N, C-alpha and C positions, 0 to 999 in steps of 0.2 A: 114137050112142045107147047102145051096149053099155057104154061107159065110164061113163055116168050110172047105168045099171043096176047095174054093179059097185060104184060108190060108194054107192048106196043100200043094197046088201047089206052093205057094210062097216059102215055105221051101224046095226047090228042093234038090236033091242029091248033085248037084254041090255046092250050097250054104252051105249045111251042111258039105261037105268035106273041103271047104275053112275055115269054122269056126273051124274045128277040127285041122287045120294045119296052125296056125298063125306064120309067121316068126318074128324073133327079139323080142321074149318075155322076154328076159333078159334086165333089166334096165342097163344103162351105169353108170360106176363108176364116171366119170368126164365129164359130158356133158357140152357143150357150152350153152345149154338152155334146160329147162324142162317146159312143159305145160300140165296141166290137164284140160280136158273139160268134162262137165256133161250135159246130156240131162235132163232138168227139168221134162219133161213129163213122162219118163220111168225110170229115175235114172241111165241109162247107163253111164259109165265113161270110158274115154281113157286118159292115161297119156303117153306122148312121151318124149323121151330124144333124142337130136341130137348133133352131132359134125359136124361142118361145116369147110371146108377148101377151099379157093379160090371160094367161092360162091356155093359149092356143098356139099350135105350131104355125109359125109364119114363114119359116124357111126350112128346107129339108134337103139333105144330100145323102147319097148312099153309094157304097162300094160293095158289089155283090160278086162273090166267088162261090157259086153254088151250082148244084144240078139244075136241070130245067124246071123241076118242081119248086125248088127254092127261089129260082129266078122268077117264075110265074107269080109266086106269093109276093116277092119284093115288088113286082110290077103293079099288082093290085094295090098293095100298100102305098106305093109311091103315087099312084093315081088318086088316092083318096085322102092322103095325109094332111095336106095343107088345110089349115083352120080346124083340125081335129084337136080335141081336148085330151088331157091325160086320162080321164074317165072313159072316153070313147076308145082310146088305144088299148087300155087295160081290159075293157070289156071285149073288144075284138080279139085280143090275144086269148083270153079265157074261152071265148066262144069257139075260136078256131081249134083250140086244143080239145074242147069237148066234141066238136064236129068230127075231128079225126079219131079220137080215142074212145068216145062213148056214143057214137052215132047221134050226136047232138045236132041241133038245127044250124043252118048257115048263119054266120055272123050278121049282125044288124048293119043297115046302111050307115055310113058310106062304104063299109067293107064287105058288102054282100057279094061282090065279085069273086070272093074267095070260094064260092060254091063250085067253081071250076075244079077245085082240088078234092071234091068228094070222092072221086075214084081212088085217091091215095089212101083212103082209110085202111085198106087191106095190106098196105105196105108200111108197116110200123117202122122199118129202118129208114124211111124217108120223112117221117113226122118231124124230127128235130130240124132238118133243113128247111122245111116248110114254115116252121114257127120262128126261125131266126129273125126275120125282118120285124115282126111285131114285138118279139121279146127285146130286141135291141132298141127299138123305138120307145117302148114302154119304159125301159130303164133310163134312156136318154132324157125323156121328158120329165121323169121323176128327178133326175139330177139337176136339170135346168130349173125346175120349180124350187128345189131346195136352195140352189145358188141364188135365185132371185129373191128368196125370202130371207137370206142371211144378211 
């Protein structure tokens, strides 16, 4: 029974509110790059579209098919992503992974809202879903940068 109680605590009102209000859910018509990531463990998917200008994300769209934790993560990412650089996105991805897997600190601003997911540290089977939005965005901005340099 305590496992059920812990799981209920994990899905806090704040996480559920974020999951219910994900920004940028419209896909872009002409993105510079599109990346779809899937968690093999749970089947969650996140597809992101980015437009990049002068090294910064200027437009962002996402399609999120994930658990509430993955949705909450995508919500925080969507709220912070416009004007972010590749370095910021990659740093946030690495910091989120460390926060979940190694008890690392909360990611730097503007992605510090990901602190809401600290309770998920103990649920390793949820980590991949939580990481999808940043992993897809990091890969998309890398592809867009490479295309713009070609």
